[in-house]
N, CA and C atoms as a LAMMPS dump frame, in Angstrom:
ITEM: TIMESTEP
0
ITEM: NUMBER OF ATOMS
435
ITEM: BOX BOUNDS ff ff ff
-5.0000000000000000e+02 5.0000000000000000e+02
-5.0000000000000000e+02 5.0000000000000000e+02
-5.0000000000000000e+02 5.0000000000000000e+02
ITEM: ATOMS id mol type element x y z
1 1 1 N 12.571 -26.541 -11.139
2 1 2 C 12.795 -25.354 -10.694
3 1 3 C 13.948 -26.125 -9.661
4 2 1 N 15.17 -25.356 -9.216
5 2 2 C 15.635 -25.58 -8.343
6 2 3 C 15.858 -25.407 -7.105
7 3 1 N 15.703 -25.827 -5.762
8 3 2 C 15.526 -25.748 -4.705
9 3 3 C 16.061 -24.423 -4.395
10 4 1 N 17.231 -23.808 -4.475
11 4 2 C 17.801 -22.245 -4.164
12 4 3 C 16.432 -21.132 -4.941
13 5 1 N 16.268 -21.305 -6.311
14 5 2 C 15.451 -20.649 -6.856
15 5 3 C 14.219 -20.612 -6.321
16 6 1 N 13.797 -21.577 -5.682
17 6 2 C 12.359 -21.608 -4.788
18 6 3 C 12.307 -21.017 -3.537
19 7 1 N 14.03 -20.969 -2.989
20 7 2 C 13.902 -20.964 -1.538
21 7 3 C 13.971 -18.926 -1.559
22 8 1 N 14.742 -18.675 -2.434
23 8 2 C 14.567 -17.287 -2.687
24 8 3 C 13.393 -16.937 -3.395
25 9 1 N 12.814 -17.383 -4.059
26 9 2 C 11.267 -16.871 -4.602
27 9 3 C 10.462 -16.766 -3.445
28 10 1 N 10.402 -17.581 -2.295
29 10 2 C 9.559 -17.761 -1.155
30 10 3 C 9.941 -16.975 -0.128
31 11 1 N 11.122 -16.435 -0.511
32 11 2 C 11.121 -15.668 0.748
33 11 3 C 11.394 -14.046 0.412
34 12 1 N 10.819 -13.669 -0.692
35 12 2 C 10.715 -12.005 -1.103
36 12 3 C 9.642 -11.638 -0.418
37 13 1 N 8.872 -11.986 -0.321
38 13 2 C 7.583 -11.374 0.535
39 13 3 C 7.937 -11.014 1.725
40 14 1 N 8.881 -11.774 2.223
41 14 2 C 9.452 -11.279 3.957
42 14 3 C 10.27 -9.935 3.833
43 15 1 N 11.424 -10.003 2.62
44 15 2 C 11.728 -8.513 2.365
45 15 3 C 10.838 -7.049 2.542
46 16 1 N 9.727 -7.532 1.81
47 16 2 C 8.723 -6.475 1.94
48 16 3 C 7.923 -6.399 3.526
49 17 1 N 7.929 -7.088 3.6
50 17 2 C 7.553 -7.192 5.3
51 17 3 C 8.312 -6.497 6.298
52 18 1 N 9.679 -7.094 6.233
53 18 2 C 10.769 -6.149 6.894
54 18 3 C 11.108 -4.625 6.226
55 19 1 N 10.6 -4.333 5.295
56 19 2 C 10.646 -2.499 4.669
57 19 3 C 9.528 -2.182 5.386
58 20 1 N 8.321 -2.625 5.37
59 20 2 C 7.19 -1.934 6.115
60 20 3 C 7.578 -1.83 7.591
61 21 1 N 7.732 -3.05 8.327
62 21 2 C 8.275 -2.804 9.81
63 21 3 C 9.379 -2.038 10.071
64 22 1 N 10.436 -2.175 9.515
65 22 2 C 11.494 -0.865 9.661
66 22 3 C 10.817 0.446 9.29
67 23 1 N 10.12 0.717 8.509
68 23 2 C 9.256 1.807 8.309
69 23 3 C 8.799 2.272 9.56
70 24 1 N 7.393 1.731 9.747
71 24 2 C 6.697 2.059 10.921
72 24 3 C 7.847 2.541 11.975
73 25 1 N 8.695 1.48 12.375
74 25 2 C 9.989 1.888 13.546
75 25 3 C 10.336 2.951 13.402
76 26 1 N 10.597 3.47 11.846
77 26 2 C 11.374 4.781 12.005
78 26 3 C 10.219 5.823 12.163
79 27 1 N 8.982 5.706 11.39
80 27 2 C 8.437 6.814 11.318
81 27 3 C 8.009 7.599 13.422
82 28 1 N 7.798 6.055 14.091
83 28 2 C 7.616 6.164 15.43
84 28 3 C 8.099 7.27 15.962
85 29 1 N 9.249 7.859 15.802
86 29 2 C 10.289 8.923 15.96
87 29 3 C 9.918 10.588 15.4
88 30 1 N 8.586 10.472 14.258
89 30 2 C 8.601 11.607 13.212
90 30 3 C 7.808 12.636 14.016
91 31 1 N 7.268 13.526 13.791
92 31 2 C 6.563 14.629 14.296
93 31 3 C 5.199 14.206 13.475
94 32 1 N 3.919 14.557 14.364
95 32 2 C 2.693 13.627 14.097
96 32 3 C 1.945 15.232 13.762
97 33 1 N 0.894 14.798 12.96
98 33 2 C 0.042 15.831 12.711
99 33 3 C -1.163 15.139 11.944
100 34 1 N -2.156 16.054 11.687
101 34 2 C -3.862 15.528 11.321
102 34 3 C -3.49 16.014 9.817
103 35 1 N -3.72 15.434 9.028
104 35 2 C -3.896 15.66 7.569
105 35 3 C -5.248 15.766 7.193
106 36 1 N -5.406 16.319 6.123
107 36 2 C -6.762 16.082 5.293
108 36 3 C -6.789 15.676 3.802
109 37 1 N -7.961 15.136 3.863
110 37 2 C -8.335 14.603 2.719
111 37 3 C -8.662 15.514 1.376
112 38 1 N -8.643 15.49 0.417
113 38 2 C -9.15 16.641 -0.567
114 38 3 C -9.697 15.758 -2.017
115 39 1 N -10.354 16.177 -2.258
116 39 2 C -10.786 16.078 -3.476
117 39 3 C -10.584 16.753 -4.67
118 40 1 N -9.891 16.049 -5.769
119 40 2 C -9.545 16.966 -6.799
120 40 3 C -9.933 16.233 -8.233
121 41 1 N -10.243 17.085 -9.213
122 41 2 C -10.217 16.606 -10.685
123 41 3 C -9.843 15.621 -10.958
124 42 1 N -9.922 14.547 -11.965
125 42 2 C -9.082 13.519 -12.466
126 42 3 C -8.179 13.787 -12.743
127 43 1 N -6.829 12.888 -12.518
128 43 2 C -5.398 13.321 -12.721
129 43 3 C -5.165 12.752 -14.085
130 44 1 N -5.781 11.853 -14.337
131 44 2 C -5.553 11.04 -16.123
132 44 3 C -6.951 11.496 -16.367
133 45 1 N -6.631 10.937 -17.763
134 45 2 C -8 10.887 -18.441
135 45 3 C -8.687 8.905 -18.557
136 46 1 N -7.588 8.146 -18.312
137 46 2 C -7.65 6.737 -18.321
138 46 3 C -7.188 6.133 -17.193
139 47 1 N -7.535 5.154 -16.615
140 47 2 C -6.735 4.639 -15.324
141 47 3 C -7.116 2.968 -15.905
142 48 1 N -5.839 2.456 -15.101
143 48 2 C -5.951 0.712 -14.99
144 48 3 C -6.294 0.347 -14.247
145 49 1 N -7.399 -0.274 -14.247
146 49 2 C -7.632 -1.431 -12.695
147 49 3 C -7.638 -2.851 -13.163
148 50 1 N -6.509 -3.539 -12.463
149 50 2 C -6.994 -4.78 -12.652
150 50 3 C -7.083 -5.759 -14.288
151 51 1 N -5.975 -4.571 -15.192
152 51 2 C -5.582 -5.453 -15.875
153 51 3 C -6.502 -4.627 -17.078
154 52 1 N -7.444 -3.557 -16.949
155 52 2 C -8.235 -3.195 -17.845
156 52 3 C -8.184 -1.818 -17.778
157 53 1 N -8.139 -0.934 -19.053
158 53 2 C -7.84 0.428 -18.908
159 53 3 C -9.607 1.025 -18.962
160 54 1 N -9.866 2.222 -18.08
161 54 2 C -11.024 2.635 -17.938
162 54 3 C -11.061 4.352 -18.411
163 55 1 N -11.921 4.351 -18.482
164 55 2 C -11.944 6.063 -18.911
165 55 3 C -12.314 6.941 -17.498
166 56 1 N -11.706 7.014 -17.31
167 56 2 C -11.445 7.832 -15.575
168 56 3 C -12.525 9.257 -15.529
169 57 1 N -13.665 9.536 -15.113
170 57 2 C -14.606 10.527 -14.644
171 57 3 C -14.679 10.714 -13.317
172 58 1 N -13.755 10.168 -12.324
173 58 2 C -14.5 10.493 -11.053
174 58 3 C -13.177 11.073 -10.455
175 59 1 N -13.359 11.948 -9.624
176 59 2 C -12.284 12.854 -8.923
177 59 3 C -11.457 11.978 -8.282
178 60 1 N -10.079 12.232 -8.001
179 60 2 C -9.148 11.423 -6.945
180 60 3 C -9.639 12.407 -5.858
181 61 1 N -8.868 11.005 -4.429
182 61 2 C -8.831 12.047 -3.306
183 61 3 C -7.087 12.023 -2.835
184 62 1 N -7.064 12.985 -2.498
185 62 2 C -4.885 13.189 -2.236
186 62 3 C -5.267 13.609 -0.63
187 63 1 N -4.619 12.952 0.088
188 63 2 C -3.83 13.652 1.653
189 63 3 C -3.522 14.597 1.653
190 64 1 N -3.587 15.844 2.197
191 64 2 C -2.52 16.989 1.99
192 64 3 C -2.508 17.216 3.399
193 65 1 N -1.262 17.614 3.398
194 65 2 C -0.746 18.306 4.806
195 65 3 C 0.259 19.406 4.856
196 66 1 N 0.744 20.097 5.715
197 66 2 C 1.408 21.294 5.714
198 66 3 C 2.375 21.173 6.737
199 67 1 N 3.651 21.529 6.245
200 67 2 C 4.74 21.666 7.016
201 67 3 C 5.533 22.791 6.764
202 68 1 N 6.04 23.272 7.576
203 68 2 C 6.483 24.634 7.484
204 68 3 C 6.116 25.383 6.382
205 69 1 N 4.771 25.738 5.869
206 69 2 C 4.171 26.708 5.059
207 69 3 C 4.226 25.635 3.91
208 70 1 N 4.763 24.521 3.453
209 70 2 C 4.245 24.475 2.181
210 70 3 C 3.395 22.608 2.629
211 71 1 N 2.926 22.722 1.091
212 71 2 C 1.684 22.11 0.9
213 71 3 C 2.33 20.718 0.861
214 72 1 N 1.832 19.421 0.507
215 72 2 C 2.323 18.128 0.283
216 72 3 C 0.804 17.458 -0.125
217 73 1 N 1.142 16.921 -0.968
218 73 2 C -0.136 16.065 -1.632
219 73 3 C -0.045 14.612 -1.836
220 74 1 N -0.486 13.552 -1.469
221 74 2 C -0.383 12.05 -1.647
222 74 3 C -1.772 11.642 -2.154
223 75 1 N -1.114 10.864 -3.226
224 75 2 C -2.813 10.013 -3.719
225 75 3 C -3.154 9.413 -2.392
226 76 1 N -4.91 9.745 -2.027
227 76 2 C -5.03 8.673 -0.895
228 76 3 C -6.146 7.274 -1.374
229 77 1 N -5.835 5.968 -0.992
230 77 2 C -6.345 5.311 -0.973
231 77 3 C -7.754 5.081 -0.824
232 78 1 N -8.936 4.849 -2.007
233 78 2 C -10.048 4.301 -1.728
234 78 3 C -10.368 3.112 -0.942
235 79 1 N -11.427 3.446 -0.114
236 79 2 C -11.569 1.823 0.535
237 79 3 C -12.19 0.515 -0.143
238 80 1 N -13.2 1.132 -0.956
239 80 2 C -14.286 0.382 -1.615
240 80 3 C -14.652 1.04 -3.042
241 81 1 N -14.842 0.493 -3.965
242 81 2 C -15.829 1.335 -5.164
243 81 3 C -16.623 0.063 -5.939
244 82 1 N -17.413 0.354 -6.637
245 82 2 C -18.235 -0.066 -7.548
246 82 3 C -18.107 0.144 -8.434
247 83 1 N -18.119 -0.26 -10.011
248 83 2 C -17.817 0.106 -11.361
249 83 3 C -19.026 -0.918 -12.164
250 84 1 N -19.492 -0.226 -12.781
251 84 2 C -20.273 -1.01 -14.255
252 84 3 C -19.594 -0.241 -15.486
253 85 1 N -19.336 -1.541 -16.375
254 85 2 C -19.306 -0.877 -17.951
255 85 3 C -17.953 -0.019 -17.292
256 86 1 N -16.824 0.083 -16.743
257 86 2 C -15.648 0.601 -16.356
258 86 3 C -16.278 2.15 -15.625
259 87 1 N -17.675 2.671 -15.391
260 87 2 C -17.689 3.794 -14.585
261 87 3 C -18.264 3.262 -13.297
262 88 1 N -17.428 4.265 -12.435
263 88 2 C -17.562 4.14 -11.284
264 88 3 C -18.905 4.968 -10.849
265 89 1 N -19.607 4.198 -10.173
266 89 2 C -20.962 4.252 -9.534
267 89 3 C -21.409 4.262 -8.102
268 90 1 N -20.072 4.167 -7.193
269 90 2 C -20.352 4.253 -6.081
270 90 3 C -19.04 4.015 -5.405
271 91 1 N -18.646 4.777 -4.536
272 91 2 C -17.027 4.954 -3.71
273 91 3 C -17.353 5.01 -2.255
274 92 1 N -16.59 4.711 -1.55
275 92 2 C -16.21 5.345 -0.173
276 92 3 C -15.142 5.777 -0.363
277 93 1 N -15.377 6.986 0.261
278 93 2 C -13.93 7.816 0.511
279 93 3 C -13.007 7.53 1.689
280 94 1 N -11.541 8.005 1.331
281 94 2 C -10.876 7.44 2.496
282 94 3 C -11.157 8.024 3.98
283 95 1 N -10.438 7.305 4.535
284 95 2 C -10.673 8.378 6.218
285 95 3 C -10.383 9.634 6.369
286 96 1 N -11.534 10.499 6.845
287 96 2 C -11.233 11.923 6.876
288 96 3 C -10.485 12.158 7.953
289 97 1 N -9.381 13.394 7.423
290 97 2 C -8.517 13.913 8.128
291 97 3 C -7.753 12.953 9.484
292 98 1 N -7.102 11.749 8.735
293 98 2 C -6.25 10.86 9.64
294 98 3 C -4.691 11.469 10.222
295 99 1 N -4.539 11.361 11.205
296 99 2 C -2.89 11.314 11.639
297 99 3 C -2.16 10.517 10.893
298 100 1 N -1.224 11.534 10.251
299 100 2 C 0.263 11.278 9.651
300 100 3 C 1.281 11.368 10.832
301 101 1 N 2.623 10.633 10.168
302 101 2 C 3.899 11.107 10.382
303 101 3 C 4.656 11.698 9.738
304 102 1 N 5.343 12.366 9.66
305 102 2 C 6.101 13.037 8.51
306 102 3 C 7.513 12.811 8.719
307 103 1 N 8.359 12.484 7.824
308 103 2 C 9.606 12.834 8.028
309 103 3 C 10.347 14.113 7.988
310 104 1 N 11.272 14.74 9.235
311 104 2 C 11.292 16.058 9.255
312 104 3 C 12.266 16.522 8.325
313 105 1 N 13.288 15.25 7.885
314 105 2 C 14.442 15.667 6.864
315 105 3 C 13.724 15.789 5.839
316 106 1 N 12.762 14.96 5.694
317 106 2 C 11.967 14.77 3.809
318 106 3 C 10.635 15.129 4.025
319 107 1 N 9.969 16.247 4.355
320 107 2 C 8.844 16.033 4.441
321 107 3 C 7.846 15.365 3.606
322 108 1 N 7.882 15.355 2.218
323 108 2 C 7.418 14.607 1.659
324 108 3 C 6.937 13.177 1.578
325 109 1 N 7.994 12.465 2.855
326 109 2 C 7.573 11.153 2.987
327 109 3 C 6.719 11.158 4.154
328 110 1 N 5.714 10.507 4.43
329 110 2 C 4.789 10.25 5.32
330 110 3 C 4.591 8.889 5.472
331 111 1 N 3.883 8.735 6.613
332 111 2 C 3.361 7.359 7.134
333 111 3 C 1.981 7.535 7.825
334 112 1 N 0.794 6.432 7.336
335 112 2 C -0.466 7.046 7.886
336 112 3 C -0.424 6.294 9.239
337 113 1 N -0.876 6.774 10.567
338 113 2 C -0.794 5.756 11.444
339 113 3 C -1.845 5.081 11.508
340 114 1 N -2.734 4.709 10.957
341 114 2 C -3.867 3.859 11.122
342 114 3 C -3.151 2.733 10.273
343 115 1 N -1.942 2.857 9.545
344 115 2 C -1.306 1.764 8.87
345 115 3 C -0.579 1.028 9.713
346 116 1 N -0.778 1.269 10.987
347 116 2 C 0.497 0.748 11.44
348 116 3 C 0.119 -0.561 12.326
349 117 1 N 1.18 -1.439 12.557
350 117 2 C 0.834 -2.941 12.27
351 117 3 C 0.587 -3.692 11.064
352 118 1 N 0.485 -2.61 9.783
353 118 2 C 0.39 -3.669 8.559
354 118 3 C 1.65 -4.804 8.395
355 119 1 N 2.618 -4.729 9.137
356 119 2 C 3.717 -5.668 8.791
357 119 3 C 2.7 -6.83 8.794
358 120 1 N 2.438 -7.125 10.369
359 120 2 C 1.651 -8.051 10.838
360 120 3 C 0.68 -9.541 9.64
361 121 1 N 0.045 -8.337 9.3
362 121 2 C -0.605 -9.061 7.841
363 121 3 C 0.245 -9.759 7.067
364 122 1 N 1.098 -8.801 6.656
365 122 2 C 2.005 -9.037 5.168
366 122 3 C 2.953 -10.367 5.881
367 123 1 N 3.156 -10.228 6.664
368 123 2 C 4.474 -11.401 7.734
369 123 3 C 3.125 -12.625 7.276
370 124 1 N 2.008 -12.677 7.892
371 124 2 C 0.887 -13.772 7.443
372 124 3 C 1.147 -14.204 5.998
373 125 1 N 0.987 -13.25 5.435
374 125 2 C 1.047 -13.82 3.814
375 125 3 C 2.241 -14.08 3.687
376 126 1 N 3.014 -13.308 4.189
377 126 2 C 4.791 -13.929 3.437
378 126 3 C 5.012 -15.814 3.971
379 127 1 N 4.329 -15.959 5.264
380 127 2 C 4.38 -17.486 5.939
381 127 3 C 3.518 -18.236 4.6
382 128 1 N 2.355 -17.62 4.636
383 128 2 C 1.428 -18.498 3.888
384 128 3 C 2.23 -19.095 2.51
385 129 1 N 2.798 -17.863 1.658
386 129 2 C 2.904 -17.937 0.681
387 129 3 C 4.165 -18.372 0.384
388 130 1 N 5.287 -19.04 1.294
389 130 2 C 6.538 -19.567 1.279
390 130 3 C 5.981 -21.476 1.84
391 131 1 N 4.763 -21.249 2.796
392 131 2 C 4.576 -22.724 3.089
393 131 3 C 4.148 -23.056 1.186
394 132 1 N 3.446 -22.614 0.835
395 132 2 C 2.689 -22.992 -0.489
396 132 3 C 3.61 -23.208 -1.405
397 133 1 N 4.577 -22.296 -1.762
398 133 2 C 5.46 -22.527 -2.803
399 133 3 C 6.574 -23.991 -2.085
400 134 1 N 6.939 -23.784 -1.002
401 134 2 C 7.615 -25.295 -0.705
402 134 3 C 6.883 -26.234 -0.619
403 135 1 N 5.396 -26.606 -0.294
404 135 2 C 5.063 -27.475 -0.385
405 135 3 C 4.114 -27.921 -1.395
406 136 1 N 3.797 -27.161 -2.516
407 136 2 C 3.203 -27.509 -3.758
408 136 3 C 3.73 -27.219 -4.577
409 137 1 N 4.79 -26.7 -5.021
410 137 2 C 5.697 -26.515 -6.199
411 137 3 C 6.996 -27.676 -6.597
412 138 1 N 6.634 -28.648 -7.494
413 138 2 C 8.122 -29.765 -7.437
414 138 3 C 9.2 -29.088 -7.179
415 139 1 N 9.987 -29.789 -5.944
416 139 2 C 11.265 -29.491 -6.095
417 139 3 C 11.738 -28.333 -4.645
418 140 1 N 10.26 -28.32 -4.135
419 140 2 C 10.442 -27.504 -2.799
420 140 3 C 10.552 -28.191 -1.463
421 141 1 N 11.191 -27.712 -0.477
422 141 2 C 11.939 -28.578 0.589
423 141 3 C 10.928 -29.363 0.96
424 142 1 N 9.388 -29.206 1.214
425 142 2 C 8.648 -29.633 1.943
426 142 3 C 7.35 -30.535 0.929
427 143 1 N 7.637 -30.499 -0.526
428 143 2 C 6.945 -31.099 -1.334
429 143 3 C 6.899 -32.732 -1.51
430 144 1 N 6.242 -33.612 -1.4
431 144 2 C 6.026 -34.798 -1.517
432 144 3 C 6.694 -35.361 -2.774
433 145 1 N 7.446 -36.464 -2.862
434 145 2 C 8.387 -36.591 -4.145
435 145 3 C 7.823 -38.073 -4.58
């Protein structure tokens, strides 16, 4: 692999980090309100996890918030779950009633306040990834020849 391709490949995570950082900065000026976590019936009959399709029997969690009388729903991430043969036997629901910020020009775009600083974790991953690619892959700038 050429050094230019490896360099571009190792810099891709930094683009994701920059996007998260810029969204966080932009959201700092958005209005703030408390959302609500609601549980709804399964939205799909099957779901994919780790490349395997499972029968989806469990309910789904959504972040619900209201702006100017209109209700918005976003899928909410579950913190942890346990499956046996594709059936969820335990799961921890998302944080109840999280604080969010929403874009006043486009209220369906929102930002969880508890996600602040996530760009730092992504930056650490990006640095580690770039070093591994450049050190381990033959042709990298730091790889031993």
